[in-house]
RODO-2510 file (C-alpha; in nm, 4 decimals, decimal comma):
residues 222
     n   res          X          Y          Z
     1     m     0,0237    -0,0252    -0,0063
     2     c     0,3072     0,1809     0,0702
     3     a     0,4086     0,1296    -0,2812
     4     g     0,0965     0,2631    -0,4434
     5     s     0,0319     0,5739    -0,2504
     6     l     0,3996     0,6399    -0,3934
     7     a     0,3495     0,5349    -0,7412
     8     l     0,0033     0,6887    -0,7798
     9     a     0,1033     1,0074    -0,6014
    10     i     0,4844     1,0477    -0,8710
    11     l     0,2949     0,9326    -1,2011
    12     s    -0,0035     1,1656    -1,0884
    13     l     0,2195     1,4858    -1,0284
    14     v     0,4888     1,3717    -1,3516
    15     v     0,1006     1,4092    -1,6307
    16     a     0,0021     1,7168    -1,3892
    17     y     0,3174     1,9235    -1,3216
    18     p     0,3924     1,9876    -1,7376
    19     a     0,1026     2,0695    -1,8435
    20     a     0,0232     2,3209    -1,5188
    21     l     0,3580     2,4614    -1,6382
    22     g     0,2556     2,4924    -1,9868
    23     i    -0,0899     2,6279    -1,8980
    24     c     0,0957     2,9097    -1,6757
    25     t     0,3695     2,9543    -1,9561
    26     l     0,0535     3,0729    -2,2451
    27     v    -0,1421     3,2760    -1,9538
    28     h     0,1351     3,4709    -1,9100
    29     g     0,3394     3,4356    -2,2490
    30     l     0,1691     3,3629    -2,5261
    31     a    -0,2032     3,3602    -2,4502
    32     r    -0,2673     3,6951    -2,3659
    33     g    -0,6234     3,9379    -2,2897
    34     l    -0,9327     3,6441    -2,3518
    35     s    -0,7685     3,3682    -2,3630
    36     a    -0,5348     3,4005    -2,0878
    37     r    -0,8695     3,4909    -1,8599
    38     f    -1,0833     3,2079    -2,0714
    39     l    -0,7750     2,9936    -1,9220
    40     l    -0,7892     3,0716    -1,5709
    41     a    -1,1855     3,0724    -1,6001
    42     l    -1,1558     2,7184    -1,6590
    43     v    -0,8904     2,6106    -1,4206
    44     h    -1,0822     2,8267    -1,1690
    45     f    -1,4191     2,6439    -1,2172
    46     m    -1,2542     2,3038    -1,2025
    47     t    -1,1251     2,3408    -0,8288
    48     s    -1,4966     2,4156    -0,7842
    49     i    -1,6061     2,0348    -0,8894
    50     p    -1,6456     1,7702    -0,6107
    51     t    -1,3810     1,5013    -0,6461
    52     v    -1,6626     1,2036    -0,6159
    53     v    -1,7380     1,4007    -0,9446
    54     y    -1,4333     1,2839    -1,1312
    55     g    -1,4472     0,9912    -1,0018
    56     f    -1,8064     0,8976    -1,0833
    57     v    -1,7223     1,0247    -1,4667
    58     s    -1,3839     0,8526    -1,5160
    59     v    -1,5786     0,5408    -1,3967
    60     f    -1,8419     0,5233    -1,6553
    61     l    -1,5896     0,6839    -1,9301
    62     l    -1,2851     0,6472    -1,8164
    63     v    -1,2554     0,2998    -1,7021
    64     p    -1,4590     0,0958    -1,9721
    65     r    -1,2049     0,2956    -2,2676
    66     l    -0,9194     0,2150    -2,0530
    67     r    -1,0724    -0,2222    -2,0714
    68     e    -1,1400    -0,1719    -2,4372
    69     w    -0,8500    -0,0230    -2,5775
    70     f    -0,6496    -0,2473    -2,4270
    71     a    -0,8180    -0,5327    -2,3218
    72     v    -0,6117    -0,6006    -1,9912
    73     g    -0,8304    -0,6292    -1,6444
    74     s    -1,0673    -0,4705    -1,5793
    75     g    -1,0057    -0,1112    -1,5918
    76     f    -0,9438    -0,0424    -1,2711
    77     s    -0,6809     0,0217    -1,2666
    78     l    -0,3922     0,2505    -1,1477
    79     l    -0,3648     0,4396    -1,5135
    80     a    -0,7004     0,4677    -1,4357
    81     a    -0,6655     0,6509    -1,1299
    82     v    -0,3425     0,8533    -1,2120
    83     l    -0,5184     0,9922    -1,5131
    84     t    -0,8331     1,1158    -1,3495
    85     l    -0,6356     1,2162    -1,0200
    86     s    -0,3859     1,4396    -1,2229
    87     l    -0,6397     1,6404    -1,3725
    88     l    -0,7627     1,6437    -1,0082
    89     i    -0,4581     1,8189    -0,8732
    90     l    -0,3641     2,0151    -1,2098
    91     p    -0,5477     2,3177    -1,0801
    92     t    -0,4032     2,3436    -0,7136
    93     i    -0,0332     2,2731    -0,9165
    94     t    -0,1446     2,5604    -1,2023
    95     l    -0,2641     2,8626    -0,9352
    96     v     0,0625     2,8108    -0,6964
    97     l     0,2183     2,8855    -1,0484
    98     h     0,0265     3,1785    -1,1345
    99     s     0,0016     3,3481    -0,8440
   100     r     0,3875     3,2808    -0,7988
   101     m     0,4358     3,4093    -1,1612
   102     e     0,1991     3,6932    -1,1381
   103     q     0,3811     3,8731    -0,8592
   104     l     0,7028     3,8374    -1,0691
   105     d     0,5175     3,9355    -1,3459
   106     p     0,5053     4,3388    -1,3146
   107     t     0,8634     4,3899    -1,2532
   108     l     1,0263     4,2033    -1,4684
   109     r     0,8568     4,1889    -1,7800
   110     l     0,9391     4,5439    -1,8267
   111     a     1,3310     4,4555    -1,7639
   112     a     1,2843     4,1094    -2,0671
   113     e     1,0928     4,3393    -2,3372
   114     a     1,3889     4,6067    -2,3250
   115     m     1,5837     4,3326    -2,3599
   116     g     1,4849     4,1616    -2,6762
   117     f     1,3272     3,8885    -2,4937
   118     t     0,9925     3,7517    -2,6770
   119     p     0,6958     3,6600    -2,5042
   120     v     0,8034     3,3018    -2,5183
   121     q     1,1941     3,4144    -2,3384
   122     q     1,0705     3,6216    -2,1149
   123     v     0,8317     3,3283    -1,9284
   124     r     1,1736     3,0565    -1,9732
   125     c     1,4804     3,3485    -1,9653
   126     v     1,3248     3,5922    -1,6671
   127     l     0,9959     3,4664    -1,4929
   128     l     1,0460     3,0650    -1,4462
   129     p     1,4657     3,1056    -1,2876
   130     a     1,2471     3,4075    -1,0244
   131     a     0,9748     3,1714    -0,9797
   132     a     1,1488     2,8835    -0,8010
   133     r     1,0140     2,9290    -0,4754
   134     g     0,6601     2,9016    -0,6645
   135     l     0,7909     2,5633    -0,9060
   136     t     0,9076     2,3930    -0,5734
   137     a     0,6062     2,4863    -0,3429
   138     a     0,3312     2,3576    -0,6397
   139     a     0,5148     2,0707    -0,6802
   140     v     0,4846     1,9807    -0,2760
   141     l     0,1244     2,0810    -0,2703
   142     g     0,0026     1,9175    -0,5933
   143     f     0,2096     1,5225    -0,4558
   144     g    -0,0087     1,6035    -0,0812
   145     r    -0,2873     1,6562    -0,2197
   146     a    -0,2938     1,3449    -0,4527
   147     v    -0,0993     1,1136    -0,1757
   148     g    -0,3827     1,2510     0,0800
   149     d    -0,6671     1,1732    -0,1714
   150     t    -0,9742     0,8960    -0,1474
   151     l    -1,1428     0,8975    -0,3066
   152     v    -0,9994     0,8952    -0,6623
   153     s    -0,7908     0,5280    -0,5394
   154     l    -1,1022     0,4572    -0,3734
   155     m    -1,2950     0,4285    -0,7104
   156     l    -1,0870     0,3700    -0,9498
   157     a    -0,7382     0,2053    -0,8317
   158     g    -0,8374    -0,1673    -0,8076
   159     n    -0,8293    -0,1671    -0,3806
   160     a    -0,6067    -0,5065    -0,4070
   161     a    -0,3301    -0,5178    -0,2202
   162     q    -0,0382    -0,5257    -0,4055
   163     f     0,2173    -0,4080    -0,5462
   164     p     0,1614    -0,2240    -0,8318
   165     h     0,3844    -0,4158    -1,1527
   166     s     0,2397    -0,2058    -1,4182
   167     l    -0,0051     0,0413    -1,4531
   168     f    -0,2375    -0,2138    -1,5412
   169     a    -0,2562    -0,3867    -1,2264
   170     s    -0,4585    -0,2830    -0,9336
   171     i    -0,3602    -0,1793    -0,6156
   172     r    -0,4545    -0,0121    -0,2750
   173     t    -0,3280     0,3154    -0,1273
   174     l    -0,2914     0,3969     0,2839
   175     t    -0,5972     0,6063     0,2161
   176     a    -0,8135     0,4027     0,0271
   177     h    -0,7412     0,0979     0,3101
   178     i    -0,8365     0,3310     0,6453
   179     g    -1,1315     0,3776     0,3604
   180     l    -1,1922     0,0616     0,3376
   181     v    -1,1224    -0,1329     0,6754
   182     l    -1,3365     0,2094     0,8738
   183     a    -1,6457     0,2112     0,6880
   184     t    -1,6577    -0,1913     0,7841
   185     d    -1,5082    -0,2846     1,0879
   186     s    -1,4552    -0,1900     1,4459
   187     q    -1,3046    -0,4726     1,5686
   188     s    -1,0741    -0,6854     1,4254
   189     m    -0,6684    -0,6592     1,3776
   190     a    -0,7552    -0,4769     1,0228
   191     y    -0,9146    -0,2177     1,2548
   192     q    -0,5225    -0,1626     1,3769
   193     s    -0,3599    -0,1185     1,1075
   194     v    -0,5471     0,1874     0,9761
   195     f    -0,4098     0,3400     1,2140
   196     a    -0,0231     0,2432     1,1011
   197     a    -0,1617     0,3528     0,7581
   198     g    -0,2133     0,6849     0,9014
   199     l     0,1010     0,7256     1,0930
   200     l     0,3028     0,6154     0,7246
   201     l     0,1050     0,8332     0,5670
   202     f     0,2030     1,1480     0,7342
   203     l     0,5441     1,0055     0,7835
   204     l     0,5060     0,9544     0,3812
   205     t     0,4176     1,3046     0,3370
   206     g     0,6080     1,5176     0,5682
   207     a     0,9766     1,3099     0,4353
   208     v     0,9094     1,3552     0,0661
   209     s     0,7662     1,7391     0,1518
   210     l     1,0954     1,7827     0,3504
   211     l     1,2770     1,6429     0,1020
   212     i     1,1640     1,8571    -0,1828
   213     r     1,2385     2,2045    -0,0318
   214     k     1,6057     2,0736     0,0692
   215     s     1,6435     2,0661    -0,2858
   216     g     1,4740     2,3822    -0,3783
   217     g     1,7487     2,5524    -0,1280
   218     k     2,0357     2,4031    -0,2460
   219     n     1,9760     2,4742    -0,6253
   220     r     1,8923     2,7989    -0,5305
   221     g     2,2285     2,8246    -0,3428
   222     l     2,4073     2,7128    -0,6641
***
């Protein structure tokens, strides 16, 4: 379950983070004016959609497609959970990055334009390096959002307590285990495992956050 939680969170972050970076690059570089406002409005709208809606839609639209296209397993798999969870954490990462870049934009863009930088060069060479803290914070918050989610993994990952040997394998995360056991049991040893799962989840989140923060600090020092 620890391996399943890590695999789901890391893969979701790998999918969502570049997409969020691309959206912010469009907003602050290429898609100015109405297009930028539309993208931001869409991202804000995504934050208002409940998690259960993402899971419910994926059960009826995504899972059958995966089962049909790949013909491996039931469709309730690590891949289904990754695709849905990456969509869920995308607004969080995007808004953190956008907020940081928006703070820097007025002070740096004028100097970059005076040096002859194109809008894409302004984002790539000026805004993104200056927003290093925002990049790190977005990664930490995105990972924390992914590893702490319960409903997506509960509804889509298959809930089989096994090592995630492939993207099509069914897995069970620590959060899903806690939800399943609390809903069905309060007496057996399985109920006691909930406290161990919660402690592991806390330590896992704290360790990764500390690692990312230290890595970001070293990069800034260099």
